[in-house]
ChimeraX commands (.cxc) that place a marker at each C-alpha (Angstrom):
marker #1 position 52.59,192.08,88.45 radius 0.5
marker #1 position 51.41,190.78,91.65 radius 0.5
marker #1 position 48.11,191.92,92.83 radius 0.5
marker #1 position 47.68,193.67,95.81 radius 0.5
marker #1 position 46.23,191.10,98.23 radius 0.5
marker #1 position 47.83,187.64,96.79 radius 0.5
marker #1 position 46.81,184.52,98.40 radius 0.5
marker #1 position 48.50,181.68,100.43 radius 0.5
marker #1 position 46.42,178.92,98.43 radius 0.5
marker #1 position 44.27,178.56,95.45 radius 0.5
marker #1 position 42.04,176.04,95.67 radius 0.5
marker #1 position 39.97,174.93,92.18 radius 0.5
marker #1 position 37.95,172.27,92.91 radius 0.5
marker #1 position 35.81,169.33,90.81 radius 0.5
marker #1 position 37.80,169.33,88.24 radius 0.5
marker #1 position 37.31,172.48,86.62 radius 0.5
marker #1 position 40.25,173.33,85.56 radius 0.5
marker #1 position 40.03,170.57,83.07 radius 0.5
marker #1 position 37.04,172.60,80.96 radius 0.5
marker #1 position 39.80,174.19,79.80 radius 0.5
marker #1 position 40.28,172.56,76.33 radius 0.5
marker #1 position 42.55,174.96,74.91 radius 0.5
marker #1 position 46.38,174.71,75.85 radius 0.5
marker #1 position 47.37,178.56,75.45 radius 0.5
marker #1 position 43.79,179.53,77.83 radius 0.5
marker #1 position 45.42,176.88,80.05 radius 0.5
marker #1 position 48.75,178.15,79.93 radius 0.5
marker #1 position 47.27,181.45,80.31 radius 0.5
marker #1 position 44.97,180.41,83.55 radius 0.5
marker #1 position 48.38,178.85,85.32 radius 0.5
marker #1 position 50.23,182.15,84.67 radius 0.5
marker #1 position 47.55,184.28,86.26 radius 0.5
marker #1 position 46.75,181.75,89.55 radius 0.5
marker #1 position 50.69,182.22,89.70 radius 0.5
marker #1 position 50.29,185.78,89.92 radius 0.5
marker #1 position 48.08,186.05,92.60 radius 0.5
marker #1 position 49.79,183.47,94.66 radius 0.5
marker #1 position 52.05,184.73,97.56 radius 0.5
marker #1 position 55.67,183.71,97.41 radius 0.5
marker #1 position 56.01,180.00,98.62 radius 0.5
marker #1 position 52.21,179.43,97.92 radius 0.5
marker #1 position 50.26,176.77,97.11 radius 0.5
marker #1 position 47.90,175.83,93.76 radius 0.5
marker #1 position 45.85,173.00,94.78 radius 0.5
marker #1 position 44.38,171.76,91.38 radius 0.5
marker #1 position 41.48,168.98,91.98 radius 0.5
marker #1 position 41.62,166.66,88.56 radius 0.5
marker #1 position 40.73,163.28,87.84 radius 0.5
marker #1 position 41.84,160.94,85.17 radius 0.5
marker #1 position 38.50,158.72,83.05 radius 0.5
marker #1 position 38.71,155.09,84.10 radius 0.5
marker #1 position 39.35,154.31,80.07 radius 0.5
marker #1 position 42.52,155.84,80.91 radius 0.5
marker #1 position 43.68,154.11,83.72 radius 0.5
marker #1 position 42.53,150.83,83.22 radius 0.5
marker #1 position 41.14,151.10,79.76 radius 0.5
marker #1 position 42.68,149.05,76.40 radius 0.5
marker #1 position 45.77,151.08,76.19 radius 0.5
marker #1 position 46.68,151.36,79.80 radius 0.5
marker #1 position 50.05,149.48,80.59 radius 0.5
marker #1 position 50.03,150.18,84.04 radius 0.5
marker #1 position 52.98,146.83,84.24 radius 0.5
marker #1 position 54.87,149.34,82.63 radius 0.5
marker #1 position 54.35,152.70,84.76 radius 0.5
marker #1 position 57.02,152.45,87.85 radius 0.5
marker #1 position 54.23,153.57,90.44 radius 0.5
marker #1 position 51.21,151.14,89.36 radius 0.5
marker #1 position 50.57,148.27,90.59 radius 0.5
marker #1 position 49.73,146.45,94.36 radius 0.5
marker #1 position 49.56,148.94,97.19 radius 0.5
marker #1 position 52.27,147.62,98.63 radius 0.5
marker #1 position 54.08,148.21,95.48 radius 0.5
marker #1 position 53.03,151.79,95.14 radius 0.5
marker #1 position 54.07,152.34,99.15 radius 0.5
marker #1 position 57.43,151.10,98.19 radius 0.5
marker #1 position 57.95,153.71,95.43 radius 0.5
marker #1 position 56.96,156.99,97.74 radius 0.5
marker #1 position 59.33,159.90,96.82 radius 0.5
marker #1 position 59.23,159.37,93.44 radius 0.5
marker #1 position 56.83,160.64,91.84 radius 0.5
marker link #1:1,2 radius 0.2
marker link #1:2,3 radius 0.2
marker link #1:3,4 radius 0.2
marker link #1:4,5 radius 0.2
marker link #1:5,6 radius 0.2
marker link #1:6,7 radius 0.2
marker link #1:7,8 radius 0.2
marker link #1:8,9 radius 0.2
marker link #1:9,10 radius 0.2
marker link #1:10,11 radius 0.2
marker link #1:11,12 radius 0.2
marker link #1:12,13 radius 0.2
marker link #1:13,14 radius 0.2
marker link #1:14,15 radius 0.2
marker link #1:15,16 radius 0.2
marker link #1:16,17 radius 0.2
marker link #1:17,18 radius 0.2
marker link #1:18,19 radius 0.2
marker link #1:19,20 radius 0.2
marker link #1:20,21 radius 0.2
marker link #1:21,22 radius 0.2
marker link #1:22,23 radius 0.2
marker link #1:23,24 radius 0.2
marker link #1:24,25 radius 0.2
marker link #1:25,26 radius 0.2
marker link #1:26,27 radius 0.2
marker link #1:27,28 radius 0.2
marker link #1:28,29 radius 0.2
marker link #1:29,30 radius 0.2
marker link #1:30,31 radius 0.2
marker link #1:31,32 radius 0.2
marker link #1:32,33 radius 0.2
marker link #1:33,34 radius 0.2
marker link #1:34,35 radius 0.2
marker link #1:35,36 radius 0.2
marker link #1:36,37 radius 0.2
marker link #1:37,38 radius 0.2
marker link #1:38,39 radius 0.2
marker link #1:39,40 radius 0.2
marker link #1:40,41 radius 0.2
marker link #1:41,42 radius 0.2
marker link #1:42,43 radius 0.2
marker link #1:43,44 radius 0.2
marker link #1:44,45 radius 0.2
marker link #1:45,46 radius 0.2
marker link #1:46,47 radius 0.2
marker link #1:47,48 radius 0.2
marker link #1:48,49 radius 0.2
marker link #1:49,50 radius 0.2
marker link #1:50,51 radius 0.2
marker link #1:51,52 radius 0.2
marker link #1:52,53 radius 0.2
marker link #1:53,54 radius 0.2
marker link #1:54,55 radius 0.2
marker link #1:55,56 radius 0.2
marker link #1:56,57 radius 0.2
marker link #1:57,58 radius 0.2
marker link #1:58,59 radius 0.2
marker link #1:59,60 radius 0.2
marker link #1:60,61 radius 0.2
marker link #1:61,62 radius 0.2
marker link #1:62,63 radius 0.2
marker link #1:63,64 radius 0.2
marker link #1:64,65 radius 0.2
marker link #1:65,66 radius 0.2
marker link #1:66,67 radius 0.2
marker link #1:67,68 radius 0.2
marker link #1:68,69 radius 0.2
marker link #1:69,70 radius 0.2
marker link #1:70,71 radius 0.2
marker link #1:71,72 radius 0.2
marker link #1:72,73 radius 0.2
marker link #1:73,74 radius 0.2
marker link #1:74,75 radius 0.2
marker link #1:75,76 radius 0.2
marker link #1:76,77 radius 0.2
marker link #1:77,78 radius 0.2
marker link #1:78,79 radius 0.2
marker link #1:79,80 radius 0.2
view
């Protein structure tokens, strides 16, 4: 059921969605967001990835198709 006054955009700032540590709670929250969007509306989740994930010892930049130098990334547009 959609609410009486749905939103065209829902913006969740500063990684607050990432506070949800329970997968089922996160999925229920995403479902609730969807229920409150107008058809064609957008959900904007501002998220961050810790440096140890993107630059740590277990990061495999070379193996990732869109990581690398800016020129390499620019050449991959549209493939995200």
